[in-house]
N, C-alpha and C positions, 0 to 999 in steps of 0.2 A: 152325706155325700162321700162315697168311695173311701171311707176310712179316715176322713179328715174332720177333726173337731176344732171348735173355735168358740170364742166369746163374742157375743153380739148383744150389746146393751145400749140404751139411750135412743134418742131420736134427733134428727137434724142432719147436717152435712156429714158425709162418711169420713171417718179417720180410720185407716187400716194399719195395723201394727204388726211388724214381722220381727221375730226374735232370732237368735243365732243358735249354733250347735250346743247341745247340752243344757239348754234352758227350756222355756215354753212360754205360752201366753201369760203365765203368771208374772213374768218379768215386767209386764205393762200394767199390773193391777193398780199401782199408785197413780200413774198417769191417767188411767181410765177413771179412777175414782174422782179425779178433779174435773174431768171433761164430760162425764156421762150425762150431766144435766143440760148440756148445750150441743152435744154431738152424738151421732150414732157411732159408737166405738166397736170396731171389729178387730179381734186379735186372733190370728191363726195359730194353731199348733202345727208346726211343720211335720211332715211325715216322720214317724218314729217318736216324736216328742209329745209330751202331754198325753192326751187320749187318742192321738192319731196313730194309725197303723203304720208299720214299716212298709217300704216298697223296695223293689229290686234295684231301682236306680235312685240313689240318694245324692247324686252330684248336685252342685249348685244350680246348673241350668234346669235340672229336673225339679228341684225345689221351687224354682221360679215358676215352673209350669203348674205346680200344685197351688201356688198363690193365684194364678190365672183361673184354675178350675174353681176355686172358691169364689172369685169375682164373678165368673160366669154363672155359677149356681145361685148366688145371691143377687145377681143383676147389679153389681156395683159399678158405677161410672162416676166421673168427676170426683175421684178419690184423692184425699190427702194421705199419702203413704209415708209412714214413719218407720225407720228400721235401725237395728243395732247389731253389731258383731257380724257373724256370717250372714245374718239376715240383711245387712247392708249390702253385701255382695249380691245376694239374691235379689234385692230391690233394684240394684243397678242393672242386672240382667233383665229383670221384669220391665224396667222402665224403657229400655231400648227395644224390647220385643212388643210391649203392649202400651205404648205411649198414649193410646186413645183412652185408656182407663184413668189417666192421672190428671188431677188439677194441680197438685204440688207434690214435691218429694222432699223429705227431711232425712238426712243421713247423720246418725251419731257414730261414734267410734266403731270402725268396721274394716273388713278386708278391702283393700284397694289395690288394683293393678298387680304389681309383682309381690306385694306384701300379703300373699295368700298361700299357705297359712303364714301368719307372722312368725318371725324368728323365735320369739320367746315361747311360742306354742308348738314349735316343731318337735321337741322331745316327746310331747304327748301324742302327736300324730305318728311319730316313729314307733311308740309303744303300740298304738293301734294297728299299724301296718304289720307289726310282728305278732299280732294276736295276743298281746300281753296286757292290754288295757282293761278289758272287761273284768278280769278277776280282781284287779286292783280297785276298780270302781265299785265292784260288789262289796268289797271290804268296808267301804264308806257307809253302806246302808246300815250296818250294825254299829258303826262308830262315827256318828255324824260329825264329831269334832274334828275328824280327819279332813273334812271338806276344806278347811283352811290351808291344808298342805297341798291341795290340788290347784288347778288354774283358777278356781273360784276365789282362792285366797288372794291372788293377784288382781282379780277382776273387781273386787269390792274393797272399799276403804275399811269397812268394818262388817263382820258377820255376827249379828247379835243372836240369831236363832239358826244355827247350822242345820238342825233337824228339819226345820221348815223348808230350807232350800233342798235338802236331800229328798224330802217327800214330794216337792213340787217339780223338781228337775230330773233327778237321777233314778228314783224308784220307778216312775212310770216307764222309763226306757227299759230298765232291766227286768221289769215284770212281764214284758212281752216275750213270746216265744222267740228264742234266739236274738233277743233284743241287744244283748251285749255284743254279739258278733256284728249285728247290723250297725251298732254305734261305731265299732271299729272300722267297718267298711265306709261309713259316712265320713269319718275323720280322714281316713286314708285317701278319700276321693277329692278332698279340697286341693285344688290345683290352680296355680296362677295362670295357666294357659287359658282358662275360662274367662278370666278377667282381662288378660291382655287382648283376647280375641274381640272384646267389645269396645276397646279404646276408640276405634274410628267412629263408632256410633255415639259414644259419649261426647265426642268433640262437636257433635251437631245436636245434642240433646238440649232443647230449649225449655223444657218443663221448669217452671219456677222452683228453685231448689235452695233449701236452707241446710247449712252444715253446722251442727252443734257438737263440739268436741271437748271431751275431758282432757286436761293437760297432764294428768298424772298417770296415764295409761302406759304400762310397759309393753303392751302388745301393739298398739296403734298410735304411733307418735303423731303429734299435731302437724308434722310436715305432710302427712297424707291428706289432711284436711285442705291444705294449700294446694296439693296436687289436684284434688277434686275441683277447687275453685279455678285453677288455671286450665283445666281440661273441659269442664262442663260449662258451656256458655249460659246455661240457665241459673247457675249459682248466683244468688243475690248477696249473700254475706256468710261469713264464718263467725260463729259465737263460740268463745272459749270458756269452758267451765273450769275455773281454777282448781287444780288438784283432783278433778274428777277422774275416776277410773273407768274401765270398760263398761261396767254395769251401772253407771251413774243414772241412767233413766229409771232404774229401780230405786236406788237409795237416795237420790237427789231429784226426784220427780218434780218437786215444787219449784226447782230452778229451771227445769226444761219447759214446763207447761206455759209460763208466760211468753216465752219465745215462740212457741207454737201458735198461741193465740194471736200474737202480734203479726207474725208472718202470714198466717192464714187470712187475717183481716186485711192485710195490705194487698192481697191478691184479688180482692173483690173488684169486679168490673163496674 
């Protein structure tokens, strides 16, 4: 479908996973491995990421519409949506625009309200805005150990196989024609105004919502989890993952999955 690739495995109720900037559906592989025998697990590669083609508009609202396109193409309804990082911002926009698709929403560490992009990530965004990030990112392809010096180094507690992350996340972006420039454009387009604009709709969003937040994240402090709880009436609870960093759904999937199962089971009518 129009240049969007995705993972689609298993049978049963649909769990739809959305990653953030600079990663891909690969982020969810460990979660999916635990759930695929009981769920239909669909994980999108957002435009430009993984096998998906770039698009002219890579703003967060446009990415939310790419998720809607996938749902329409696959006929997905009654979806349990799970999101991380910028994908969490995309999921919030998607939820207020396409409420009818959702059964539940789970947000892990992600951009919220005015914290988009987060302060600790702004130097990277500024490099992108100046057109200097693509060349620096390309250098990591040949020296994967440098990935620990990028935002990934702050997003993971431990990177055991930097080459695997480079191959799954960065190489597919830079391999596309003008992929580096598109990546810079995407990062430079992250704007809190898109999140502030949906606050009134979030205050009336009654979709049953779970917030699972790593407490060791330098980008998204746990105070933002509480903002979500205090803003979205559908939030049922906050679960704190002690010491978890931004990408804990990847490296600590075994701690996330039981909370998903429990939350999903509790929403059965």
